[in-house]
gemmi code that builds the backbone of each chain (N, CA, C; Angstrom):
import gemmi

chains = {
    "A": [
        ("MET", (1.973, -24.737, -12.365), (1.812, -23.649, -11.559), (0.183, -23.358, -11.368)),
        ("ASN", (-0.275, -23.322, -10.248), (-1.636, -23.020, -9.913), (-1.982, -21.497, -10.068)),
        ("ARG", (-2.378, -21.065, -11.217), (-2.516, -19.463, -11.171), (-3.551, -18.913, -10.189)),
        ("ASN", (-4.682, -19.978, -10.078), (-5.580, -19.502, -9.101), (-5.361, -19.345, -7.776)),
        ("ALA", (-4.395, -19.983, -7.286), (-3.909, -19.846, -5.884), (-3.128, -18.551, -5.550)),
        ("ASP", (-2.547, -18.143, -6.510), (-1.735, -16.956, -6.419), (-1.651, -16.042, -7.479)),
        ("PRO", (-2.621, -15.610, -8.012), (-2.863, -14.974, -9.468), (-1.760, -13.538, -9.574)),
        ("GLY", (-1.757, -12.978, -8.212), (-1.167, -11.563, -8.322), (0.106, -11.542, -7.838)),
        ("GLU", (0.827, -12.826, -7.676), (2.111, -12.719, -6.849), (3.164, -11.813, -7.814)),
        ("ALA", (3.109, -11.949, -9.032), (4.151, -11.249, -9.879), (4.016, -9.705, -9.662)),
        ("GLU", (2.957, -9.212, -9.388), (2.705, -7.657, -9.140), (2.417, -7.303, -7.763)),
        ("GLY", (2.801, -8.338, -6.902), (2.773, -7.685, -5.499), (1.290, -7.891, -4.863)),
        ("THR", (0.644, -8.914, -5.307), (-0.896, -8.824, -4.723), (-1.070, -10.237, -4.303)),
        ("ARG", (-1.451, -10.431, -2.930), (-1.786, -11.599, -2.510), (-3.370, -11.740, -2.397)),
        ("ILE", (-3.761, -12.793, -2.708), (-5.271, -12.930, -2.662), (-5.673, -14.363, -1.928)),
        ("GLY", (-6.661, -14.273, -1.134), (-7.183, -15.516, -0.729), (-7.364, -15.518, 0.871)),
        ("GLY", (-8.121, -16.357, 1.331), (-8.318, -16.479, 2.795), (-8.483, -17.948, 3.243)),
        ("SER", (-8.835, -18.150, 4.502), (-8.938, -19.517, 5.075), (-9.685, -20.574, 4.223)),
        ("GLU", (-10.716, -20.157, 3.537), (-11.409, -21.192, 2.628), (-10.428, -21.755, 1.506)),
        ("GLU", (-9.515, -20.876, 0.854), (-8.644, -21.318, -0.018), (-7.525, -22.272, 0.572)),
        ("PHE", (-6.939, -21.533, 1.688), (-5.613, -22.051, 2.093), (-5.672, -22.699, 3.274)),
        ("GLY", (-6.502, -22.659, 4.146), (-6.605, -23.222, 5.427), (-6.242, -22.249, 6.373)),
        ("MET", (-5.468, -21.307, 5.963), (-4.989, -20.163, 6.786), (-5.432, -18.703, 6.308)),
        ("ALA", (-5.999, -17.878, 7.045), (-6.158, -16.629, 6.512), (-5.305, -15.521, 7.337)),
        ("ARG", (-5.428, -14.440, 6.902), (-4.699, -13.344, 7.467), (-5.749, -12.367, 8.195)),
        ("PHE", (-5.340, -11.577, 9.224), (-6.372, -10.802, 9.769), (-5.517, -9.417, 10.231)),
        ("MET", (-6.443, -8.530, 10.383), (-6.006, -7.258, 10.963), (-6.979, -6.987, 12.142)),
        ("ASP", (-6.422, -6.835, 13.451), (-7.442, -6.566, 14.601), (-7.082, -5.289, 15.052)),
        ("VAL", (-7.943, -4.550, 15.673), (-7.821, -3.053, 16.204), (-8.280, -3.147, 17.475)),
        ("HIS", (-7.276, -2.554, 18.282), (-7.535, -2.234, 19.744), (-7.663, -0.845, 19.926)),
        ("SER", (-8.699, -0.505, 20.919), (-8.884, 0.927, 21.402), (-8.713, 0.946, 22.804)),
        ("GLY", (-8.408, 2.208, 23.161), (-8.057, 2.435, 24.602), (-6.768, 2.300, 25.192)),
        ("PHE", (-5.765, 2.276, 24.309), (-4.305, 2.253, 24.584), (-3.617, 3.502, 24.706)),
        ("THR", (-4.511, 4.528, 25.005), (-3.939, 6.166, 25.036), (-2.769, 5.883, 26.267)),
        ("GLY", (-1.658, 6.537, 25.749), (-0.386, 6.641, 26.524), (0.281, 5.384, 26.708)),
        ("MET", (-0.134, 4.409, 26.113), (0.682, 3.121, 26.103), (2.274, 3.471, 25.543)),
        ("THR", (3.285, 2.768, 26.258), (4.503, 3.061, 25.853), (4.906, 1.924, 25.057)),
        ("PRO", (6.086, 2.056, 24.085), (6.498, 1.012, 23.224), (6.829, -0.281, 24.036)),
        ("GLY", (7.381, -0.157, 25.281), (7.665, -1.211, 25.943), (6.374, -1.961, 26.477)),
        ("GLN", (5.384, -1.214, 26.783), (4.200, -1.893, 27.125), (3.575, -2.726, 25.882)),
        ("LEU", (3.662, -1.914, 24.723), (3.231, -2.558, 23.502), (3.978, -4.050, 23.305)),
        ("ARG", (5.272, -4.021, 23.567), (6.151, -5.196, 23.365), (5.729, -6.238, 24.398)),
        ("GLN", (5.585, -5.737, 25.635), (4.949, -6.891, 26.763), (3.656, -7.500, 26.412)),
        ("ALA", (2.788, -6.755, 25.935), (1.458, -7.218, 25.380), (1.636, -8.113, 24.266)),
        ("TYR", (2.353, -7.761, 23.335), (2.733, -8.626, 22.216), (3.273, -10.015, 22.554)),
        ("GLU", (4.392, -9.865, 23.569), (4.781, -11.252, 23.854), (3.954, -12.204, 24.496)),
        ("LEU", (2.918, -11.563, 25.242), (1.892, -12.360, 25.875), (1.136, -13.109, 24.798)),
        ("ASP", (1.002, -12.561, 23.644), (0.114, -13.081, 22.547), (1.229, -14.218, 21.895)),
        ("LEU", (2.522, -13.851, 21.741), (3.311, -14.775, 21.086), (3.660, -15.976, 21.855)),
        ("ALA", (3.527, -15.798, 23.219), (3.742, -17.080, 23.967), (2.515, -17.994, 24.013)),
        ("ILE", (1.343, -17.731, 23.643), (0.340, -18.609, 23.650), (-0.445, -18.728, 22.182)),
        ("GLU", (0.037, -18.090, 21.091), (-0.606, -18.258, 20.041), (-0.434, -19.370, 19.385)),
        ("SER", (0.549, -20.354, 19.589), (0.538, -21.735, 18.812), (-0.560, -22.649, 19.414)),
        ("THR", (-1.142, -22.258, 20.770), (-2.210, -23.205, 21.222), (-3.447, -23.046, 20.223)),
        ("GLU", (-3.690, -22.051, 19.475), (-4.683, -21.815, 18.618), (-4.314, -21.740, 17.170)),
        ("GLY", (-3.002, -22.157, 16.837), (-2.536, -22.099, 15.487), (-2.383, -20.837, 14.746)),
        ("VAL", (-2.302, -19.810, 15.698), (-2.155, -18.416, 15.097), (-0.683, -17.824, 15.160)),
        ("HIS", (-0.404, -17.093, 14.197), (0.868, -16.416, 14.486), (0.866, -14.872, 14.125)),
        ("PHE", (1.166, -14.165, 15.130), (1.154, -12.698, 15.048), (2.357, -12.170, 14.308)),
        ("GLU", (2.222, -11.419, 13.453), (3.249, -11.003, 12.440), (4.022, -9.646, 12.882)),
        ("ARG", (3.161, -8.712, 13.200), (3.583, -7.462, 13.523), (2.316, -6.638, 14.160)),
        ("ALA", (2.648, -5.496, 15.029), (1.672, -4.908, 15.679), (2.238, -3.543, 15.779)),
        ("TRP", (1.329, -2.478, 15.602), (1.798, -1.152, 15.589), (0.670, -0.276, 16.560)),
        ("LEU", (1.314, 0.754, 17.359), (0.532, 1.536, 18.344), (0.594, 3.034, 17.821)),
        ("ASP", (-0.554, 3.749, 18.100), (-0.720, 5.109, 18.037), (-1.048, 5.533, 19.562)),
        ("PRO", (-0.271, 5.925, 20.507), (-0.479, 6.235, 21.704), (-1.352, 7.280, 21.825)),
        ("GLU", (-1.359, 8.306, 21.003), (-2.187, 9.377, 21.136), (-3.719, 9.192, 20.810)),
        ("SER", (-4.288, 8.474, 20.098), (-5.516, 7.820, 19.952), (-5.830, 6.844, 20.714)),
        ("GLY", (-4.774, 5.930, 21.018), (-4.919, 4.878, 21.965), (-5.277, 3.413, 20.976)),
        ("LYS", (-5.065, 3.665, 19.697), (-5.320, 2.685, 18.779), (-4.052, 1.727, 18.605)),
        ("ALA", (-4.399, 0.260, 18.713), (-3.200, -0.606, 18.244), (-3.696, -1.562, 17.064)),
        ("PHE", (-2.965, -1.772, 16.261), (-3.213, -2.876, 14.975), (-2.421, -3.965, 15.220)),
        ("CYS", (-2.896, -5.195, 14.963), (-2.213, -6.519, 14.817), (-2.562, -7.161, 13.586)),
        ("LEU", (-1.363, -7.577, 12.827), (-1.561, -8.350, 11.675), (-1.057, -9.720, 12.121)),
        ("SER", (-2.005, -10.691, 11.745), (-1.669, -12.194, 12.224), (-2.172, -13.066, 11.038)),
        ("SER", (-1.818, -14.254, 11.250), (-2.365, -15.321, 10.245), (-2.835, -16.583, 11.137)),
        ("GLY", (-3.877, -17.260, 10.619), (-4.464, -18.272, 11.640), (-5.689, -18.906, 10.821)),
        ("PRO", (-6.187, -20.009, 11.473), (-7.203, -20.611, 10.981), (-8.538, -19.938, 10.807)),
        ("SER", (-8.979, -18.988, 11.850), (-10.075, -18.289, 11.867), (-10.114, -17.066, 12.722)),
        ("LYS", (-11.022, -16.198, 12.523), (-11.211, -14.989, 13.342), (-11.354, -15.380, 14.701)),
        ("GLU", (-12.101, -16.356, 15.094), (-12.423, -16.826, 16.481), (-11.017, -17.247, 17.094)),
        ("ALA", (-10.140, -17.840, 16.330), (-8.809, -18.172, 17.036), (-7.946, -17.239, 17.378)),
        ("VAL", (-7.977, -16.012, 16.474), (-7.320, -14.879, 16.804), (-7.749, -14.097, 18.045)),
        ("LEU", (-9.190, -14.192, 18.039), (-9.780, -13.659, 19.182), (-9.418, -14.341, 20.540)),
        ("ARG", (-9.353, -15.617, 20.460), (-9.193, -16.458, 21.681), (-7.866, -16.004, 22.205)),
        ("VAL", (-6.844, -15.824, 21.229), (-5.499, -15.640, 21.746), (-5.509, -14.250, 22.516)),
        ("HIS", (-6.009, -13.246, 21.753), (-6.131, -11.856, 22.506), (-6.985, -12.057, 23.853)),
        ("ASP", (-7.904, -12.812, 23.891), (-8.763, -13.167, 25.082), (-7.853, -13.681, 26.270)),
        ("LYS", (-7.130, -14.691, 25.985), (-6.356, -15.218, 26.906), (-5.129, -14.412, 27.304)),
        ("ALA", (-4.850, -13.655, 26.416), (-3.485, -12.612, 26.828), (-3.969, -11.374, 27.513)),
        ("GLY", (-5.370, -11.318, 27.692), (-5.780, -10.227, 28.558), (-6.024, -8.930, 27.760)),
        ("HIS", (-6.067, -8.908, 26.627), (-6.552, -7.780, 25.913), (-7.559, -8.126, 24.661)),
        ("PRO", (-8.536, -8.477, 25.100), (-9.634, -8.870, 23.971), (-10.062, -7.506, 23.134)),
        ("THR", (-10.399, -7.874, 21.819), (-11.073, -6.889, 21.133), (-12.015, -7.804, 20.224)),
        ("ALA", (-13.273, -6.788, 19.770), (-14.190, -7.494, 18.954), (-14.028, -7.229, 17.660)),
        ("GLU", (-12.963, -6.217, 17.450), (-12.872, -5.616, 16.027), (-11.596, -6.475, 15.222)),
        ("ILE", (-12.141, -7.180, 14.526), (-11.108, -7.871, 13.635), (-11.704, -8.211, 12.382)),
        ("TYR", (-10.620, -8.214, 11.413), (-11.154, -8.167, 9.795), (-10.228, -9.211, 9.236)),
        ("GLU", (-10.969, -10.223, 8.266), (-10.131, -11.166, 7.521), (-9.812, -10.303, 6.298)),
        ("LEU", (-8.473, -10.403, 6.050), (-7.876, -9.872, 4.718), (-7.892, -10.779, 3.695)),
        ("LEU", (-8.631, -10.459, 2.638), (-8.624, -11.267, 1.273), (-7.711, -10.712, 0.374)),
        ("ALA", (-7.180, -9.708, 0.363), (-6.167, -9.087, -0.481), (-5.137, -8.228, 0.155)),
        ("GLU", (-3.938, -8.243, -0.199), (-2.878, -7.479, 0.277), (-1.987, -7.113, -0.914)),
        ("VAL", (-1.612, -5.654, -0.986), (-0.806, -5.334, -2.056), (0.417, -4.586, -1.462)),
        ("GLU", (1.369, -4.591, -2.165), (2.698, -3.792, -1.727), (3.476, -3.287, -2.980)),
    ],
    "B": [
        ("MET", (27.043, 4.325, 18.433), (25.694, 3.907, 18.321), (24.850, 4.823, 18.940)),
        ("ASN", (23.745, 5.381, 18.360), (22.818, 6.248, 19.260), (21.659, 5.364, 19.543)),
        ("ARG", (21.720, 5.089, 20.787), (20.695, 4.104, 21.367), (19.441, 4.794, 21.412)),
        ("ASN", (19.293, 6.104, 21.642), (18.109, 6.707, 21.624), (17.296, 6.662, 20.410)),
        ("ALA", (18.094, 6.585, 19.183), (17.398, 6.642, 17.855), (16.662, 5.091, 17.771)),
        ("ASP", (17.363, 4.080, 18.271), (16.701, 2.888, 17.989), (16.975, 1.738, 19.099)),
        ("PRO", (16.300, 2.173, 20.167), (16.647, 1.559, 21.409), (16.208, -0.050, 21.431)),
        ("GLY", (15.167, -0.364, 20.507), (14.668, -1.665, 20.652), (14.966, -2.586, 19.502)),
        ("GLU", (15.834, -2.172, 18.637), (16.228, -3.087, 17.389), (16.460, -4.409, 17.650)),
        ("ALA", (17.076, -4.667, 18.643), (17.632, -5.998, 19.045), (16.490, -6.893, 19.267)),
        ("GLU", (15.371, -6.307, 19.955), (14.381, -7.138, 20.240), (13.068, -6.990, 19.250)),
        ("GLY", (13.257, -6.209, 18.050), (12.222, -6.184, 17.153), (11.255, -5.161, 17.507)),
        ("THR", (11.652, -3.982, 18.105), (10.808, -3.070, 18.440), (11.299, -1.591, 17.660)),
        ("ARG", (10.543, -1.000, 16.977), (10.848, 0.232, 16.470), (10.014, 1.273, 17.217)),
        ("ILE", (10.761, 2.400, 17.517), (10.264, 3.407, 18.335), (10.538, 4.918, 17.617)),
        ("GLY", (9.443, 5.724, 17.664), (9.812, 7.025, 16.919), (8.954, 7.418, 15.837)),
        ("GLY", (8.900, 8.839, 16.012), (7.869, 9.360, 14.826), (8.652, 10.482, 14.022)),
        ("SER", (7.764, 11.459, 13.527), (8.340, 12.459, 12.717), (9.291, 13.358, 13.286)),
        ("GLU", (8.973, 13.535, 14.632), (9.698, 14.651, 15.436), (11.111, 14.099, 15.697)),
        ("GLU", (11.469, 12.729, 15.632), (12.739, 12.179, 15.846), (13.402, 12.160, 14.647)),
        ("PHE", (12.639, 11.813, 13.565), (13.467, 11.188, 12.343), (13.061, 11.956, 11.068)),
        ("GLY", (11.986, 12.772, 11.183), (11.682, 13.712, 10.033), (10.823, 12.832, 9.141)),
        ("MET", (10.489, 11.604, 9.471), (9.770, 10.657, 8.583), (8.855, 9.892, 9.843)),
        ("ALA", (7.653, 9.677, 9.637), (6.734, 8.950, 10.574), (6.086, 7.856, 9.845)),
        ("ARG", (5.535, 6.994, 10.471), (4.826, 5.889, 10.055), (3.322, 6.028, 10.298)),
        ("PHE", (2.392, 5.580, 9.375), (1.075, 5.792, 9.603), (0.319, 4.653, 9.307)),
        ("MET", (-0.845, 4.466, 9.891), (-1.919, 3.438, 9.476), (-3.150, 4.137, 9.202)),
        ("ASP", (-3.580, 4.113, 7.946), (-4.973, 4.596, 7.811), (-5.980, 3.649, 7.298)),
        ("VAL", (-7.191, 4.089, 7.734), (-8.304, 3.097, 7.569), (-9.370, 3.816, 6.758)),
        ("HIS", (-9.692, 2.800, 5.568), (-10.824, 3.277, 4.913), (-12.208, 2.288, 5.122)),
        ("SER", (-13.111, 2.982, 5.081), (-14.538, 2.296, 5.112), (-15.245, 2.325, 3.948)),
        ("GLY", (-16.232, 1.575, 3.683), (-17.150, 1.613, 2.560), (-16.784, 0.878, 1.505)),
        ("PHE", (-15.679, -0.081, 1.553), (-15.292, -0.754, 0.209), (-15.675, -2.088, 0.207)),
        ("THR", (-17.055, -2.226, 0.647), (-17.682, -3.625, 0.712), (-17.747, -4.089, -0.929)),
        ("GLY", (-17.197, -5.418, -0.876), (-17.236, -5.896, -2.279), (-16.262, -5.621, -3.215)),
        ("MET", (-15.208, -4.742, -2.634), (-14.018, -4.459, -3.534), (-13.341, -5.680, -3.856)),
        ("THR", (-12.914, -5.687, -5.089), (-12.047, -6.909, -5.521), (-10.577, -6.663, -5.289)),
        ("PRO", (-9.830, -7.818, -5.251), (-8.384, -7.563, -5.292), (-7.901, -6.753, -6.092)),
        ("GLY", (-8.510, -6.870, -7.478), (-7.784, -6.130, -8.646), (-8.296, -4.389, -8.411)),
        ("GLN", (-9.290, -4.241, -7.803), (-9.740, -3.008, -7.549), (-8.959, -2.259, -6.502)),
        ("LEU", (-8.608, -2.868, -5.484), (-7.469, -2.630, -4.479), (-6.276, -2.290, -5.053)),
        ("ARG", (-5.776, -3.293, -5.940), (-4.393, -2.798, -6.681), (-4.744, -1.638, -7.322)),
        ("GLN", (-5.571, -1.530, -8.285), (-5.834, -0.233, -8.919), (-5.761, 1.156, -8.121)),
        ("ALA", (-6.457, 0.993, -7.013), (-6.663, 2.106, -6.117), (-5.229, 2.374, -5.533)),
        ("TYR", (-4.437, 1.329, -5.208), (-3.123, 1.355, -4.514), (-2.126, 2.050, -5.700)),
        ("GLU", (-2.333, 1.582, -6.937), (-1.306, 1.972, -7.970), (-1.504, 3.656, -8.042)),
        ("LEU", (-2.869, 4.186, -7.826), (-3.059, 5.611, -7.996), (-2.342, 6.268, -6.889)),
        ("ASP", (-2.371, 5.699, -5.508), (-1.454, 6.400, -4.634), (-0.052, 6.357, -4.821)),
        ("LEU", (0.494, 5.074, -5.506), (1.838, 4.976, -5.612), (2.290, 5.967, -6.800)),
        ("ALA", (1.504, 6.250, -7.673), (1.722, 6.969, -8.754), (2.114, 8.601, -8.295)),
        ("ILE", (1.373, 9.140, -7.295), (1.548, 10.421, -6.916), (2.101, 10.627, -5.537)),
        ("GLU", (2.471, 9.527, -4.737), (3.122, 9.531, -3.399), (4.293, 10.499, -3.243)),
        ("SER", (5.083, 10.532, -4.377), (6.386, 11.289, -4.243), (6.092, 12.835, -4.088)),
        ("THR", (4.860, 13.153, -4.795), (4.539, 14.625, -4.754), (4.559, 15.119, -3.290)),
        ("GLU", (4.317, 14.128, -2.246), (4.125, 14.596, -0.829), (5.247, 13.898, -0.113)),
        ("GLY", (6.161, 13.275, -0.610), (7.247, 12.838, 0.168), (6.776, 11.669, 0.943)),
        ("VAL", (5.707, 10.987, 0.493), (5.073, 9.864, 1.193), (5.351, 8.468, 0.442)),
        ("HIS", (5.538, 7.243, 1.098), (5.644, 6.085, 0.419), (4.724, 5.035, 1.049)),
        ("PHE", (3.857, 4.706, 0.389), (2.903, 3.478, 0.813), (3.618, 2.028, 0.822)),
        ("GLU", (3.604, 1.307, 1.820), (4.289, 0.270, 2.032), (3.320, -1.063, 1.700)),
        ("ARG", (2.279, -0.998, 2.279), (1.440, -2.224, 2.105), (-0.139, -1.550, 2.353)),
        ("ALA", (-1.145, -2.427, 1.693), (-2.410, -2.151, 1.982), (-3.096, -3.553, 2.052)),
        ("TRP", (-4.142, -3.549, 2.892), (-5.020, -5.009, 3.025), (-6.380, -4.461, 2.900)),
        ("LEU", (-7.183, -5.477, 2.557), (-8.608, -5.220, 2.398), (-9.498, -6.450, 2.915)),
        ("ASP", (-10.384, -6.014, 3.542), (-11.545, -6.923, 4.075), (-12.937, -6.576, 3.330)),
        ("PRO", (-13.065, -7.238, 2.225), (-14.289, -6.750, 1.191), (-15.579, -7.124, 1.890)),
        ("GLU", (-15.562, -7.884, 3.070), (-16.913, -8.186, 3.512), (-17.332, -6.931, 4.510)),
        ("SER", (-16.454, -6.454, 5.354), (-16.679, -5.182, 6.143), (-16.615, -3.836, 5.434)),
        ("GLY", (-15.847, -4.114, 4.235), (-15.700, -2.863, 3.592), (-14.345, -1.980, 4.107)),
        ("LYS", (-13.554, -2.584, 5.061), (-12.303, -1.939, 5.424), (-11.207, -2.329, 4.795)),
        ("ALA", (-10.504, -1.114, 4.502), (-9.113, -1.365, 4.107), (-8.108, -0.431, 4.792)),
        ("PHE", (-6.780, -1.140, 5.014), (-5.783, -0.632, 5.879), (-4.507, -0.221, 4.888)),
        ("CYS", (-3.960, 0.920, 5.224), (-2.704, 1.175, 4.537), (-1.735, 1.527, 5.189)),
        ("LEU", (-0.529, 1.067, 5.253), (0.685, 1.391, 6.073), (1.626, 2.158, 5.158)),
        ("SER", (2.080, 3.311, 5.711), (2.842, 4.350, 4.991), (3.889, 4.850, 5.812)),
        ("SER", (4.897, 5.678, 5.135), (5.834, 6.536, 5.850), (5.687, 7.918, 5.197)),
        ("GLY", (6.102, 8.891, 5.810), (5.986, 10.224, 5.263), (6.126, 11.147, 6.319)),
        ("PRO", (6.225, 12.644, 5.912), (6.731, 13.472, 6.802), (5.476, 13.925, 7.819)),
        ("SER", (4.227, 13.780, 7.378), (3.226, 14.137, 8.231), (1.906, 13.415, 8.080)),
        ("LYS", (0.839, 13.494, 8.904), (-0.372, 12.714, 8.649), (-0.986, 13.479, 7.525)),
        ("GLU", (-0.974, 14.813, 7.461), (-1.527, 15.702, 6.466), (-1.134, 15.348, 5.090)),
        ("ALA", (0.299, 15.137, 4.921), (0.819, 14.588, 3.591), (0.205, 13.384, 3.085)),
        ("VAL", (0.100, 12.383, 4.051), (-0.797, 11.039, 3.742), (-2.056, 11.299, 3.271)),
        ("LEU", (-2.909, 12.225, 3.998), (-4.114, 12.468, 3.600), (-4.254, 13.084, 2.242)),
        ("ARG", (-3.285, 14.045, 2.073), (-3.362, 14.672, 0.542), (-3.109, 13.627, -0.483)),
        ("VAL", (-2.327, 12.692, -0.265), (-2.179, 11.597, -1.450), (-3.537, 10.889, -1.664)),
        ("HIS", (-4.005, 10.608, -0.537), (-5.312, 9.976, -0.757), (-6.473, 10.659, -1.190)),
        ("ASP", (-6.479, 11.845, -0.950), (-7.501, 12.819, -1.428), (-7.349, 12.981, -2.874)),
        ("LYS", (-6.048, 13.234, -3.357), (-5.778, 13.284, -4.913), (-6.087, 12.042, -5.697)),
        ("ALA", (-5.895, 10.990, -4.941), (-6.080, 9.644, -5.619), (-7.635, 9.372, -5.594)),
        ("GLY", (-8.552, 10.100, -4.975), (-9.888, 9.857, -5.127), (-10.470, 8.959, -3.924)),
        ("HIS", (-9.590, 8.658, -3.076), (-10.321, 7.783, -1.900), (-9.664, 8.462, -0.486)),
        ("PRO", (-10.361, 9.660, -0.258), (-10.078, 10.270, 0.993), (-10.577, 9.575, 2.157)),
        ("THR", (-9.701, 9.608, 3.388), (-10.167, 9.044, 4.623), (-9.851, 9.970, 5.696)),
        ("ALA", (-10.637, 10.273, 6.618), (-10.125, 10.975, 7.724), (-9.665, 10.257, 8.930)),
        ("GLU", (-9.445, 9.011, 8.812), (-9.082, 7.971, 9.881), (-7.686, 7.578, 9.458)),
        ("ILE", (-6.630, 8.439, 10.404), (-5.329, 8.067, 10.081), (-4.523, 8.114, 11.462)),
        ("TYR", (-3.705, 7.206, 11.573), (-2.940, 7.170, 12.966), (-1.571, 7.049, 12.758)),
        ("GLU", (-0.888, 8.042, 13.627), (0.668, 7.864, 13.524), (1.145, 6.807, 14.315)),
        ("LEU", (2.000, 6.075, 13.953), (2.598, 4.846, 14.600), (3.753, 5.165, 15.167)),
        ("LEU", (3.733, 5.135, 16.692), (5.113, 5.491, 17.468), (5.755, 4.403, 17.875)),
        ("ALA", (5.189, 3.210, 17.690), (5.969, 1.917, 17.871), (5.455, 0.816, 17.038)),
        ("GLU", (6.324, -0.122, 16.725), (5.984, -1.285, 15.959), (6.839, -2.358, 16.593)),
        ("VAL", (6.126, -3.565, 16.764), (6.672, -4.806, 17.109), (6.611, -6.035, 16.160)),
        ("GLU", (7.507, -6.850, 16.219), (7.309, -8.057, 15.261), (8.154, -9.209, 15.988)),
    ],
}
model = gemmi.Model(1)
for chain_id, residues in chains.items():
    chain = gemmi.Chain(chain_id)
    for i, (resn, *xyz) in enumerate(residues, 1):
        res = gemmi.Residue()
        res.name, res.seqid = resn, gemmi.SeqId(i, " ")
        for name, pos in zip(("N", "CA", "C"), xyz):
            atom = gemmi.Atom()
            atom.name, atom.element = name, gemmi.Element(name[0])
            atom.pos, atom.b_iso = gemmi.Position(*pos), 0.0
            res.add_atom(atom)
        chain.add_residue(res)
    model.add_chain(chain)
structure = gemmi.Structure()
structure.add_model(model)
structure.setup_entities()
């Protein structure tokens, strides 16, 4: 067992990014979605899902706060730029994206 | 079956907040964690888990981007203020918290 690859699995900690695994995880943040409905979030998300494979990206979940207009997307993919390209092509670009090097639960 | 309570379950959409269910979901964002290690994220998260029940809150997951110093926490609880109090008591307050009225996957 390669302890370096996943040293924290037993305690619910994931560690590592694209350099280690060739696939990284990302959280991106969208602003300006004030008043967006759940149905509109679903529609926007489906646009991402429809084209994500062209960039080797997979969107796992997305959340919406329609009061502040913020949306958050959790994804995995080869690079930050790949995630950005999917959102660009889907018509909802954002410059705010973070590579997640640790996750706990 | 109450379709209003969960109209989008079949298509992977969750809708609703504390007003509907007495329990809402939140994403909060921390800044200034530049260089934080996965172990330090785990330690901070354990502080939240240790006291979350005093506020009726449950933290589900947290993610860290040590390069930007951003951390994201996904939680459920009775109110935004309850989530904030847990983070305050745990020693890592943040003013940036969003109530999530929709989630898609």
